[in-house]
C-alpha positions, -999 to +999 in steps of 0.1 A: +131+160-045+131+177-011+113+149+007+131+116+005+114+083-003+113+073+033+096+105+043+067+097+020+068+061+032+064+072+069+035+094+059+019+065+040+024+041+070+002+064+091-023+068+064-025+031+057-030+024+094-062+045+091-072+031+058-067-006+067-089-002+098-118+018+083-137-011+069-135-030+102-158-002+113-180+001+082-179-037+072-190-026+037-188-049+006-154-043-009-165-041-046-193-015-040-173+006-015-143+007-039-165+021-066-175+051-045-141+056-029-123+056-062-148+080-077-144+104-048-106+102-049-105+106-087-127+137-085-104+152-058-073+145-078-089+156-112-073+191-113-040+174-121-054+161-154-050+197-165-019+208-145+004+179-152+023+172-184+011+139-199+041+116-206+046+106-242+061+071-235+037+042-243+052+022-214+037+047-189+002+040-201+007+002-203+020+002-168-009+024-158-035+000-173-019-030-155-017-010-123-054-002-125-063-039-126-039-047-098-051-018-076-087-028-081-081-064-072-058-056-043-079-029-027-111-049-028-093-079-012-078-056+015-112-041+023-127-076+026-098-087+048-103-056+071-140-063+074-135-100+081-104-100+103-098-064+114-072-039+104-041-053+121-044-087+105-049-071+071-015-054+074+003-088+079+008-093+041+037-069+043+065-093+051+056-115+021+051-083+001+087-072+009+102-105-002+083-107-034+088-070-044+125-071-037+129-102-058+108-089-087+125-055-089+159-072-085+151-091-117+140-059-135+170-038-124+194-067-119+227-047-123+216-019-101+205-043-074+237-062-075+257-030-073+236-017-044+237-049-024+275-052-029+279-025-003+283-043+030+266-015+049+235-016+027+234-054+026+237-057+064+211-029+070+185-043+045+188-079+058+187-068+095+157-045+088+138-072+070+145-098+097+135-075+125+104-062+108+092-097+098+099-113+132+083-084+151+052-082+130+044-119+131+052-122+168+024-097+175+000-124+161+021-155+170-009-173+184-036-156+164-063-179+150-073-151+126-038-152+110-040-189+104-074-185+087-062-155+067-028-168+056-039-179+021-056-146+015-026-127+028-003-145+004-025-135-025-025-099-014+013-099-010+019-112-045-006-088-061+009-059-040+045-068-050+036-069-087+017-036-083+046-018-066+070-029-093+046-019-121+042+016-105+079+021-100+086+010-136+058+033-149+072+063-130+106+059-147+089+078-176+079+108-155+099+138-144+078+157-119+056+156-088+025+165-108+028+134-129+026+112-098-007+129-090-018+125-126-010+087-122-031+087-090-061+103-107-059+081-138-055+050-116-085+059-094-106+066-125-097+032-140-104+014-107-138+032-106-147+019-141-136-016-132-154-016-099-186-002-115-186-031-140-180-057-112-207-041-090-232-042-118-226-079-124-232-086-087-257-060-074-287-040-083-285-002-087-303+001-054-277-019-036-249-001-052-264+033-041-269+020-006-265+050+018-241+031+042-219+020+013-218+056-001-209+070+033-180+045+037-169+052+001-168+090+008-146+086+039-123+061+022-121+082-010-109+112+009-082+090+026-072+075-007-067+110-023-045+120+007-024+088+007-022+074-028+000+102-043+025+097-015+026+059-022+035+067-058+061+092-050+078+069-024+079+041-050+092+065-076+122+076-054+131+044-036+160+023-047+138-008-044+100-011-038+107-035-009+122-007+011+090+013+011+071-018+021+093-022+052+085+013+063+048+007+055+050-021+081+049+007+107+012+008+100+009-021+125+026-001+152+002+029+148-028+005+147-016-013+178-011+020+197-046+030+186-061-003+197-044+000+231-056+036+235-092+025+228-089-004+252-093-030+225-075-064+222-044-053+204-021-080+218+005-052+222+041-063+230+063-033+236+095-051+227+081-062+193+069-027+185+103-014+195+120-039+171+096-028+143+106+008+148+142-001+150+140-019+116+128+013+100+156+033+116+182+007+104+169+007+069+168+045+065+203+048+080+218+022+057+202+033+025+197+071+028+227+079+005+214+057-024 
């Protein structure tokens, strides 16, 4: 593939910065807005239902079904976190996510992981990148009351996210093209839409589900999902370990902090910590680009 895994990951980090902060503006109910956003993104990606070759392996569809459940749960929780605490806090599940996803994929692809980490350059780079990124991200919120209150929810998001990234990477083993990543994205968004519709109907009336504010938020988020989700899948497909993409995804915090600073909001920006977060991405890419 012409674009490396980290190229997609850098793009996703910018997209996630926007996505994670959108619901701090709309403050919409996660379940209802996810219904509309997934519907919009599924429609936008629907041409690939006809363009892409459908994989024949049953493992692809089992992974897809599990992925739909995880995406639905995770995205709703992230939307609620963004509305409750703001975008930057919602991104702080990443350090936990990195640890859990590295461990889980290490168990799935044990021999490959051992071989990869036996290279001193790779081992040093990965450990240094993780240490720098984790320390930098949490130091931005070292004294944040919001973080203390959100910690339990962040751990839940991290575990779900780690499992989801491993499931996606495993499912993409059975694909052989760019179009199939977009097919996965469309089918996932369709499944999430169905799940969110059922959950919404159990909690809300039709009038509340069709609330104008909710639909507007869903439209904007759906367009963003369609632009970002395929890149997430392609990055996970190509990366040696899902944890590597998660480290690059941490740059979402940098872009959000810059945005907050530009808007004159309380971003608690510390230039040194942001520099370390950027350095962690550079170290990771430099130490793993030949894998």
